C-alpha positions as CSV (number, residue, x, y, z in Angstrom):
1,M,0.2,-0.2,-0.2
2,I,1.0,3.3,-1.1
3,Y,0.6,6.6,0.9
4,L,0.5,9.4,-1.8
5,K,0.5,13.1,-0.9
6,G,0.7,14.8,-4.7
7,S,-0.9,16.6,-8.0
8,G,-3.7,15.1,-9.7
9,S,-0.9,14.2,-12.4
10,L,1.0,12.1,-10.0
11,K,-2.1,10.4,-8.6
12,E,-3.1,9.8,-12.3
13,A,0.2,8.0,-13.1
14,L,0.1,6.0,-10.0
15,G,-3.4,4.8,-10.7
16,A,-2.7,1.0,-11.0
17,Y,-1.3,1.2,-7.5
18,P,-2.9,0.2,-4.4
19,L,-3.2,3.6,-2.2
20,T,-3.8,4.2,1.6
21,E,-4.8,7.4,3.2
22,D,-3.2,5.8,6.4
23,L,0.5,6.4,6.8
24,N,1.2,3.9,9.5
25,G,-0.3,1.4,7.4
26,A,1.7,2.3,4.4
27,T,4.6,-0.3,2.8
28,C,5.9,2.8,0.9
29,V,5.7,6.6,0.5
30,V,5.6,9.1,-2.4
31,L,5.2,12.7,-2.0
32,E,5.5,15.6,-4.1
33,L,8.0,18.2,-3.2
34,P,8.1,21.3,-2.2
35,E,4.2,21.7,-1.9
36,N,4.2,18.6,0.6
37,R,7.7,19.1,2.8
38,S,5.8,19.0,6.1
39,E,5.0,15.4,5.7
40,L,8.5,14.6,6.0
41,A,8.6,15.2,9.6
42,A,6.0,12.5,10.1
43,L,7.3,9.9,8.1
44,P,7.6,6.2,9.9
45,E,10.9,4.5,10.5
46,G,11.9,1.7,8.3
47,V,9.7,2.7,5.1
48,P,10.9,3.5,1.7
49,V,10.1,7.0,0.7
50,W,10.4,8.4,-2.7
51,V,10.1,12.2,-3.4
52,V,9.1,13.6,-6.7
53,I,10.8,17.1,-7.1
54,T,8.4,19.7,-9.2
55,G,10.0,23.0,-8.0
56,M,13.4,24.4,-6.5
57,L,14.5,23.2,-3.1
58,S,16.8,25.0,-0.6
59,L,19.7,23.6,0.9
60,A,18.0,23.0,3.9
61,E,15.4,21.3,2.5
62,M,17.8,19.1,0.3
63,K,19.7,18.3,4.2
64,E,16.0,17.4,5.1
65,I,15.6,14.8,2.4
66,Q,18.6,13.4,3.1
67,A,18.1,13.2,6.8
68,V,15.0,11.0,6.2
69,G,16.6,9.0,3.7
70,A,14.1,9.8,0.9
71,K,15.1,9.2,-2.6
72,P,14.1,12.0,-5.7
73,V,13.1,10.5,-8.7
74,A,11.6,12.1,-11.8
75,L,7.7,11.1,-12.4
76,S,8.2,9.1,-15.7
77,Q,10.9,7.1,-13.3
78,L,8.7,6.7,-10.5
79,T,6.5,3.5,-11.6
80,A,9.8,1.5,-12.6
81,E,11.0,2.3,-9.3
82,L,7.8,1.1,-7.7
83,S,7.8,-1.8,-9.6
84,Q,11.2,-2.7,-8.2
85,Y,10.0,-2.3,-4.8
86,T,7.1,-4.6,-5.4
87,E,10.1,-7.0,-6.7
88,S,11.7,-7.0,-4.1
89,Q,9.2,-7.6,-1.4
90,R,8.5,-10.8,-3.0
91,N,12.4,-11.6,-3.1
92,P,14.2,-9.9,-0.1
93,A,17.7,-10.0,-1.7
94,V,16.5,-7.6,-4.4
95,A,17.7,-3.9,-3.8
96,I,14.6,-1.4,-3.6
97,F,16.5,1.5,-4.9
98,E,18.9,1.7,-7.6
99,D,23.1,1.4,-7.2
100,D,22.2,-1.3,-3.9
101,L,21.4,1.7,-1.6
102,Y,18.5,0.4,-0.1
103,L,19.3,-3.5,0.1
104,K,17.0,-6.0,2.1
105,G,17.8,-9.4,3.4
106,P,19.7,-11.5,6.3
107,E,23.1,-9.8,5.9
108,M,20.8,-6.2,7.0
109,A,19.5,-7.3,10.1
110,G,19.8,-5.1,12.9
111,E,20.3,-2.4,10.7
112,S,17.9,0.5,9.3
113,S,16.3,-0.6,5.8
114,R,16.2,3.1,5.0
115,Q,19.6,4.4,4.3
116,L,21.0,7.7,3.3
117,A,20.2,8.2,-0.5
118,V,19.9,11.3,-2.4
119,G,20.1,11.4,-6.1
120,R,21.5,9.1,-8.7
121,K,25.2,8.1,-8.8
122,T,26.1,10.1,-12.0
123,R,29.5,10.4,-14.0
124,K,30.0,13.3,-16.4
125,N,30.1,12.1,-20.0
126,S,33.8,12.0,-21.1
127,Q,32.9,12.8,-24.7
128,C,30.8,16.0,-23.6
129,H,32.9,19.3,-23.2
130,V,31.7,21.8,-20.3
131,A,32.5,25.2,-20.3
132,I,31.3,28.3,-18.3
133,S,31.3,31.7,-18.5
134,F,32.1,33.3,-15.4
135,S,33.0,36.5,-13.6
136,T,33.1,37.7,-10.3
137,A,32.5,41.3,-11.5
138,G,28.7,42.3,-13.0
139,G,28.1,43.9,-16.3
140,V,31.1,42.4,-18.3
141,G,29.2,40.0,-20.5
142,K,28.9,36.7,-19.0
143,T,25.6,36.0,-20.5
144,F,26.6,37.6,-24.0
145,L,29.7,35.1,-23.9
146,S,27.9,32.3,-23.1
147,L,25.5,32.6,-25.5
148,N,27.4,33.7,-28.3
149,L,30.1,30.7,-28.1
150,A,27.4,28.2,-27.5
151,V,25.4,29.5,-30.9
152,C,28.3,29.3,-32.9
153,T,28.3,25.7,-32.1
154,A,25.0,25.0,-32.2
155,L,25.2,26.7,-35.9
156,K,28.1,24.0,-37.0
157,G,25.7,21.2,-36.3
158,I,26.9,20.3,-33.0
159,D,24.6,19.3,-30.1
160,A,24.9,22.1,-27.6
161,V,23.1,23.3,-24.6
162,A,23.2,26.7,-22.7
163,L,22.4,26.3,-18.9
164,D,22.0,29.3,-17.0
165,L,23.2,29.2,-13.3
166,D,23.2,33.0,-12.9
167,L,20.2,32.8,-10.2
168,R,20.2,36.9,-10.0
169,S,19.9,37.7,-13.5
170,S,18.2,34.6,-15.1
171,E,18.6,36.2,-18.4
172,L,19.6,33.6,-20.9
173,D,16.4,32.9,-22.1
174,F,15.4,36.2,-23.1
175,A,19.2,37.3,-24.1
176,A,18.9,34.7,-26.6
177,G,15.5,36.2,-28.0
178,L,13.5,33.2,-27.2
179,V,11.0,34.8,-24.5
180,D,9.0,38.0,-23.7
181,P,11.0,39.6,-21.2
182,E,7.8,41.1,-19.5
183,N,6.0,37.4,-19.9
184,R,8.8,35.0,-19.6
185,K,6.2,32.2,-20.5
186,K,5.9,33.6,-23.6
187,V,7.9,32.3,-26.6
188,I,8.4,35.0,-29.2
189,D,10.9,33.5,-31.4
190,K,8.8,32.5,-34.0
191,K,11.6,29.8,-35.0
192,A,12.0,28.0,-31.7
193,R,11.0,24.9,-31.2
194,V,8.5,25.0,-28.4
195,P,8.0,21.7,-26.2
196,R,4.4,20.7,-26.5
197,D,4.0,20.2,-22.7
198,G,6.0,23.0,-21.5
199,W,10.0,23.3,-21.1
200,M,12.4,22.1,-18.8
201,T,13.8,25.0,-16.1
202,L,16.3,24.8,-13.5
203,A,13.6,24.5,-11.2
204,N,11.4,21.8,-12.6
205,W,14.1,19.2,-15.1
206,R,13.3,16.4,-12.5
207,G,9.7,16.3,-13.9
208,F,11.0,15.6,-17.3
209,P,11.9,11.9,-18.7
210,R,15.7,11.5,-19.5
211,D,15.5,9.2,-21.8
212,N,14.5,11.8,-24.7
213,L,15.9,14.9,-23.0
214,K,15.9,17.3,-25.7
215,E,12.3,16.9,-26.6
216,S,11.6,18.9,-22.9
217,I,13.8,21.8,-23.9
218,L,13.7,25.3,-25.7
219,R,15.5,25.1,-29.1
220,H,16.6,28.4,-30.4
221,S,16.5,28.9,-34.2
222,S,19.8,28.8,-34.4
223,G,19.4,24.7,-33.0
224,L,21.0,25.8,-29.5
225,Y,18.9,24.1,-26.6
226,V,18.5,26.7,-23.6
227,V,18.0,25.5,-19.7
228,P,16.8,29.0,-18.4
229,A,16.7,29.4,-14.6
230,Y,13.6,31.5,-14.8
231,P,11.5,30.9,-12.5
232,T,13.9,31.1,-9.6
233,I,13.0,30.2,-6.3
234,N,16.0,30.3,-4.2
235,T,19.5,32.2,-4.9
236,E,21.6,29.0,-4.7
237,I,21.3,25.4,-5.3
238,P,23.3,22.3,-3.7
239,G,26.0,21.4,-5.5
240,H,25.2,17.8,-5.9
241,E,21.8,19.0,-7.4
242,I,24.0,20.8,-10.2
243,E,26.8,18.0,-10.2
244,E,23.6,15.9,-10.9
245,L,21.8,18.0,-14.0
246,I,25.2,19.0,-15.7
247,C,26.2,15.4,-15.7
248,T,22.4,14.2,-16.8
249,L,22.9,17.2,-19.7
250,T,26.3,15.5,-20.8
251,E,24.5,12.4,-21.5
252,S,22.7,14.0,-24.4
253,F,24.9,17.0,-25.6
254,D,28.4,17.8,-27.0
255,L,29.1,20.8,-25.5
256,V,27.2,22.1,-21.8
257,M,27.8,25.8,-22.2
258,I,26.9,27.3,-18.5
259,D,25.8,31.3,-17.6
260,G,27.5,31.3,-14.1
261,G,26.5,33.6,-11.4
262,L,28.9,36.3,-9.6
263,D,29.3,34.6,-6.3
264,F,31.9,32.0,-6.0
265,A,30.8,31.0,-2.7
266,Q,27.4,29.5,-3.9
267,P,27.4,25.4,-3.7
268,H,26.1,25.7,-7.3
269,I,28.9,28.2,-8.4
270,R,31.7,26.2,-7.0
271,T,30.4,22.8,-8.1
272,A,29.9,24.0,-11.9
273,L,33.5,25.6,-12.1
274,T,35.0,22.2,-10.5
275,L,32.8,19.9,-13.3
276,A,34.0,22.5,-16.1
277,D,36.6,21.5,-18.8
278,T,36.8,25.2,-19.6
279,I,36.3,28.4,-17.5
280,F,35.7,31.6,-19.6
281,L,36.8,34.1,-16.9
282,V,35.4,37.3,-18.4
283,A,36.5,40.8,-17.3
284,D,36.5,44.9,-19.2
285,Q,38.9,47.4,-18.6
286,E,37.8,48.8,-15.8
287,I,39.3,49.2,-12.1
288,K,36.5,48.2,-10.2
289,S,36.1,45.1,-12.2
290,L,39.4,44.2,-12.2
291,G,39.6,44.1,-8.5
292,K,36.8,41.8,-8.5
293,V,38.1,39.4,-10.6
294,R,41.7,39.5,-9.0
295,E,40.2,38.5,-5.5
296,F,38.3,35.3,-7.4
297,L,41.8,34.2,-8.5
298,A,43.7,34.8,-5.3
299,L,40.6,32.2,-3.8
300,A,40.6,30.0,-6.4
301,G,43.6,28.1,-6.5
302,P,45.6,26.9,-9.1
303,N,43.7,24.0,-10.7
304,L,40.7,26.2,-11.5
305,K,43.3,29.0,-12.9
306,Q,44.9,26.5,-14.9
307,K,41.5,25.9,-17.0
308,S,40.6,29.2,-17.3
309,K,40.7,31.4,-20.3
310,L,40.8,35.2,-19.9
311,V,38.0,37.0,-22.0
312,I,38.3,40.9,-22.0
313,N,34.8,42.3,-23.5
314,M,34.0,45.2,-24.6
315,V,37.5,46.6,-25.5
316,N,37.6,50.4,-25.9
317,P,40.4,52.6,-26.9
318,Q,39.2,55.1,-24.1
319,G,38.8,52.2,-21.7
320,Y,40.8,52.7,-18.4
321,F,43.2,49.8,-18.7
322,A,44.5,48.8,-22.1
323,P,43.8,44.9,-22.6
324,D,47.5,44.1,-22.4
325,E,47.7,45.5,-18.8
326,V,44.6,44.0,-17.8
327,A,46.3,40.6,-18.8
328,S,49.4,41.5,-17.4
329,R,47.6,42.5,-13.6
330,L,45.6,39.6,-13.6
331,Q,49.2,37.4,-14.1
332,Y,47.9,36.0,-17.7
333,N,50.0,35.5,-20.7
334,E,47.4,35.1,-23.1
335,Y,44.1,36.4,-23.7
336,A,41.2,36.8,-26.5
337,S,39.3,40.1,-26.8
338,I,36.2,41.1,-28.1
339,R,35.5,44.9,-29.5
340,M,32.8,47.1,-28.2
341,D,30.0,46.8,-30.7
342,R,26.7,48.4,-29.5
343,Q,25.4,48.3,-33.0
344,G,25.6,44.7,-33.4
345,V,24.6,43.8,-30.3
346,N,21.4,46.0,-30.6
347,T,20.5,44.2,-33.8
348,A,20.9,40.9,-33.0
349,R,18.6,41.9,-29.6
350,R,15.9,43.5,-32.1
351,S,16.0,40.3,-34.6
352,R,15.8,38.1,-31.5
353,R,19.3,36.2,-32.8
354,A,22.6,35.9,-31.4
355,T,25.5,38.4,-32.1
356,V,27.4,35.9,-34.3
357,Q,24.5,35.5,-36.7
358,M,25.0,39.2,-37.3
359,K,26.7,40.1,-40.8
360,G,29.5,42.7,-40.2
361,S,29.8,42.5,-36.5
362,P,32.9,42.9,-34.8
363,A,32.0,41.5,-31.7
364,G,30.4,38.6,-33.3
365,E,33.6,37.9,-35.4
366,D,35.7,38.4,-32.0
367,V,33.8,35.4,-30.6
368,W,33.9,33.2,-33.5
369,Q,37.8,33.3,-33.4
370,I,37.4,32.7,-29.5
371,A,35.3,29.4,-30.6
372,Y,37.9,28.4,-33.4
373,Q,40.6,28.5,-30.9
374,Q,39.4,27.5,-27.3
375,L,36.5,24.8,-27.9
376,P,37.7,21.5,-28.8
377,F,35.3,21.1,-32.0
378,S,35.9,21.1,-35.7
379,F,34.4,24.2,-37.1
380,S,34.1,25.0,-40.8
381,G,33.2,28.2,-42.6
382,A,29.8,27.0,-43.7
383,N,27.5,29.1,-41.3
384,R,29.8,31.6,-40.4
385,P,28.9,35.3,-41.2
386,D,29.9,36.9,-44.6
387,S,33.7,37.1,-44.4
388,R,33.4,40.3,-46.6
389,A,30.7,41.9,-44.8
390,S,33.4,41.1,-41.3
391,L,36.0,42.8,-42.9
392,W,33.9,45.9,-43.8
393,G,33.1,46.1,-40.1
394,R,36.7,45.6,-38.9
395,L,37.5,48.6,-41.1
396,K,34.6,50.6,-39.6
397,T,35.7,49.8,-36.3
398,L,39.3,50.7,-36.9
399,L,38.0,53.8,-38.1
400,C,36.1,54.4,-35.1
401,I,39.2,53.7,-33.0
402,W,41.0,56.2,-35.1
403,K,38.8,58.9,-34.8
404,G,38.8,58.3,-30.8
405,K,42.7,58.5,-30.4
406,R,42.6,62.1,-32.4
407,R,39.7,63.2,-30.1
408,I,42.2,62.0,-27.0
409,K,45.2,63.9,-28.7
410,A,43.2,66.9,-29.0
């Protein structure tokens, strides 16, 4: 008998199973969280518990799940878990939960039948490249870089997904031109592919089947898949939760590009930085942001710095520091730079496209070069903006720089 607390869809999914309203008489428990969190405190000892998470949980709530030994599971996989449990009742030597986390039999006599088991034992797929655009300075263009690098790979036919972990801004979906900034549930990209039953976000990803994950994710007109952070409930997520999500995405994609937040101390950001193969550390030419990035490097340690690539964004000849000086102060021998290009960025925004899709955009051309040089994929020129238009864009930029220098001398 199953004690069930959850939505109508959950009850419908378990319609073939015997249900009970008596918690003490139940042989197992299924709870939908976070709506039924209060039920965790009343759980009897020795009863297996599954939780279907349909919203974002705080670190304290995840610890509460750990404390009672409940196991998070996707709705699509719940019936398989219950079938395995039913079989274990017939054969006590069969594990109730995966990975022998819940094992019953004579060898377990005297021990609690409910052990600590949160999440699956997932491992990152080594064939997938994980990259993160990160900075401890705000307004330097982390989202711009993560989105455009990911679009570059998608335009080349590479399976790429962009994951928004910037919980304070949560701008990736509308920065891509996918949704209306004033109504984030409304898709405005007419060429986007929108899942029929709603799309996967950082908050609800456990509620979608993992065996066909792409069908549940918003897809940009470029072919890029996007997992938004909106709607966000908390400002931080437990590290193991993000680890499981990233590892799950690596099973379906060749590139996972993460848009990171500002706070290195947050568990989900630390986890993402640790899992990343490449860290694109974004800075600009201003003294205030330079100091913040330097503080991060002092705390990050040699391992994170070793896999980081410095990107100086919005390069302006009138900036406080020259790009070479920025790199020197941050102790980088090499760096990539992206030119200031308000016209190209604004044109892309109005047309609901990425800047790398704009012909003649100097910033877009620079991001393409970073993709060629820093991402481990084979790129051809088939989908790149017209090189003649890009050359003309460079000439216009050089002319602007020359005029700027003349003004400075005057």
